[in-house]
C-alpha positions in Angstrom: 156.5 41.2 78.6 155.8 44.2 81.0 154.4 43.9 84.5 151.4 45.9 83.2 150.7 43.4 80.5 150.8 40.5 82.9 148.6 42.3 85.4 146.2 43.2 82.5 145.7 39.4 81.9 144.3 39.1 85.4 142.0 42.2 85.1 140.1 40.1 82.6 139.7 37.1 85.0 138.7 36.3 88.5 141.8 34.3 89.5 140.3 33.8 93.0 137.5 31.7 91.6 139.5 29.7 89.1 140.1 26.8 91.4 136.6 26.7 92.7 134.9 25.1 89.7 135.0 21.4 89.2 138.1 21.4 86.9 139.9 23.7 89.2 139.2 21.7 92.3 140.4 18.5 90.7 143.5 20.2 89.4 144.2 21.6 92.8 144.0 18.2 94.5 146.2 16.5 92.0 148.7 19.3 92.1 148.8 19.0 95.9 149.7 15.4 95.6 152.5 16.1 93.2 153.9 18.8 95.4 153.9 16.7 98.5 156.1 14.1 96.8 158.9 16.6 96.3 159.0 18.6 99.6 162.4 17.7 101.0 161.6 17.5 104.7 159.1 18.7 107.4 159.3 22.4 108.2 160.9 23.1 104.9 161.2 26.8 103.9 159.0 27.2 100.8 158.8 30.2 98.4 155.5 30.3 96.5 156.3 32.7 93.7 153.6 33.9 91.3 151.2 32.4 93.7 148.0 34.1 92.5 145.6 34.4 95.5 147.6 31.9 97.4 145.7 28.6 97.7 148.9 26.5 97.8 150.6 28.9 100.2 147.7 28.5 102.7 147.6 24.8 102.3 151.3 24.4 102.9 151.4 26.7 105.9 148.6 24.7 107.5 150.8 21.7 107.3 153.6 23.4 109.2 155.9 24.5 106.3 157.4 28.0 106.5 155.9 29.8 103.5 156.9 33.0 101.7 154.1 34.1 99.4 154.4 36.6 96.5 152.7 37.6 93.3 153.2 40.3 90.7 149.5 41.4 90.8 149.0 43.9 93.7 145.3 43.1 93.9 146.1 39.4 94.5 148.6 40.3 97.2 146.2 42.7 99.0 143.5 40.0 98.9 145.9 37.4 100.3 147.1 39.7 103.1 143.6 40.7 104.1 142.7 37.0 104.5 145.9 35.4 105.7 148.2 38.2 107.0 148.1 36.7 110.5 148.2 33.0 109.5 150.7 30.8 111.3 153.7 29.9 109.1 153.1 32.6 106.5 156.5 34.1 106.9 156.3 36.9 104.4 153.8 38.5 101.9 154.9 40.7 99.0 154.5 42.0 95.5 157.4 40.4 93.6 158.3 40.1 89.9 159.7 36.6 89.4 162.3 38.0 87.0 163.9 40.2 89.8 163.3 38.9 93.3 164.2 40.7 96.4 164.8 37.5 98.4 168.3 36.7 99.6 170.5 34.0 98.1 170.3 30.4 99.3 167.3 30.7 101.5 164.7 28.3 100.1 164.4 24.5 100.4 161.6 24.5 97.8 160.5 27.1 95.2 157.1 26.9 93.5 156.7 28.6 90.1 153.0 28.1 89.2 152.4 30.9 86.8 155.5 32.9 85.9 156.9 30.5 83.3 153.8 30.4 81.0 153.1 34.2 81.3 156.4 35.0 79.7 156.5 34.4 75.9 160.2 35.5 75.6 162.6 32.7 76.4 165.2 35.0 77.9 162.7 36.2 80.4 161.8 32.6 81.4 165.5 31.8 81.8 165.8 34.9 84.0 162.9 33.6 86.2 164.7 30.2 86.5 168.0 31.9 87.3 166.3 33.9 90.1 164.6 30.8 91.5 168.0 29.0 91.4 169.7 31.9 93.2 167.1 31.8 96.0 167.3 28.0 96.4 169.8 26.5 98.9 172.2 24.0 97.4 170.3 20.8 97.0 167.0 22.7 97.0 164.2 21.9 94.6 162.3 23.9 92.1 158.8 22.8 90.9 158.1 24.7 87.7 154.7 24.6 86.1 154.1 25.2 82.5 151.2 24.9 80.1 151.6 22.1 77.6 151.7 22.8 73.9 148.4 21.0 73.3 146.4 22.4 76.2 144.4 24.8 74.0 143.7 22.1 71.5 142.5 19.7 74.2 140.2 22.4 75.6 138.9 23.3 72.1 137.9 19.7 71.5 136.2 19.2 74.9 134.4 22.6 74.8 133.5 22.5 71.1 135.5 25.7 70.7 137.2 23.8 67.9 134.3 25.0 65.7 134.8 28.6 66.7 136.9 30.0 63.9 138.6 32.7 66.0 139.5 30.2 68.7 140.7 27.6 66.3 142.9 30.1 64.5 144.5 31.0 67.8 145.0 27.3 68.6 146.6 26.6 65.3 149.2 29.3 66.0 150.1 28.0 69.5 150.3 24.4 68.4 152.7 25.3 65.7 154.8 27.8 67.6 154.1 27.7 71.3 152.9 31.3 71.4 149.3 32.1 72.3 148.4 35.3 70.6 145.0 36.8 71.7 146.0 40.4 71.4 142.9 41.1 69.3 140.8 39.9 72.4 138.4 37.9 70.3 138.7 35.0 72.8 138.1 35.0 76.5 141.5 33.7 77.5 145.1 34.8 78.2 146.2 37.8 76.1 149.5 36.1 75.5 151.4 33.1 76.9 153.9 30.4 76.0 152.9 26.7 75.8 155.8 24.3 76.2 156.9 21.0 74.9 158.3 18.8 77.7 161.8 18.8 76.1 161.8 22.6 75.9 161.1 23.3 79.6 163.6 20.6 80.6 166.2 22.2 78.4 165.5 25.6 79.9 166.0 24.2 83.4 169.4 22.8 82.3 170.5 26.0 80.7 170.5 27.7 84.1 172.3 24.9 85.8 169.4 22.9 87.3 169.5 19.1 87.3 166.2 17.9 86.0 164.8 14.9 87.8 161.5 14.6 86.0 158.4 16.1 84.4 154.9 15.1 85.4 151.5 15.7 83.8 148.9 17.6 85.9 145.5 15.9 85.7 145.9 14.4 82.3 142.6 13.9 80.4 140.6 13.4 83.7 139.4 17.0 83.6 137.7 16.4 80.3 135.1 14.1 81.9 131.6 15.2 80.8 129.4 16.6 83.6 132.5 16.9 85.8 130.7 19.1 88.4 128.2 16.3 89.1 130.8 13.5 88.9 133.1 14.8 91.6 130.3 15.2 94.1 130.7 11.4 94.4 133.9 10.9 96.4 134.6 7.4 94.9 134.2 8.8 91.4 136.4 11.8 92.2 139.1 9.4 93.6 138.9 7.3 90.5 139.6 10.4 88.4 142.5 11.4 90.6 143.9 7.8 90.1 143.6 8.2 86.3 145.5 11.5 86.7 148.3 9.6 88.5 148.3 7.0 85.8 148.9 9.7 83.2 151.6 11.6 85.0 154.4 10.0 83.0 152.9 11.4 79.8 153.0 15.1 80.4 152.0 16.2 76.9 148.6 14.6 77.5 147.9 17.1 80.3 147.1 20.7 80.2 149.9 21.5 82.6 153.4 20.1 83.2 155.3 20.1 86.6 159.0 19.9 86.0 161.3 19.2 88.9 164.9 20.6 89.2 167.6 20.4 91.8 170.2 23.1 92.5 
């Protein structure tokens, strides 16, 4: 997949607003909790690769971690730099392709890949991303790789009633059967193309590049399917209950829309 095709995906969406709706805010909070469990030590050096507009970079920097932010979309990088260019603990900001990083070997304690792995339908390109992340990691460093689960589109189709939209359902049938999302005809407002993983597939990809897999975790589970979610999460107790249900479902990654897989170099 070319850089231009990946960038074109994001010309059709406002990535900056994605985590601001109810589902996005809940996903962000659960993801933060998952990440915190796997940071090796205070003041760790963290590379947030494919970071979008950088919400996790800013959050991690505010806690004192040394953060290198990058994304393949120049607009995202420019937006991040205009907002956070002088933020403490943001060590570097740059346009980077996760398949060919300019970072030095053995420099990161933790690498986040929250985007690159599902935007690359070709397995060899995903393996190259994982090799590059492994190269940048210090021995013993950790990689947190996020993928979209094979049934994410189907779960969304059911909760949104898009299951009755013939064009959307035809797309979902293909991705459930093959893992490949094909929206090149642009009939649906979603990714143009992507790859949706099974748990065993992503873990096997980690192992193929020499990473030791310590676990895979579901991000949010079915909690995000709660009706009237925007109203529900205004109540802090109810929001915490949903986050607790997300924790309960972490050990069943295929019940979530996203999977976080942890590997050690």
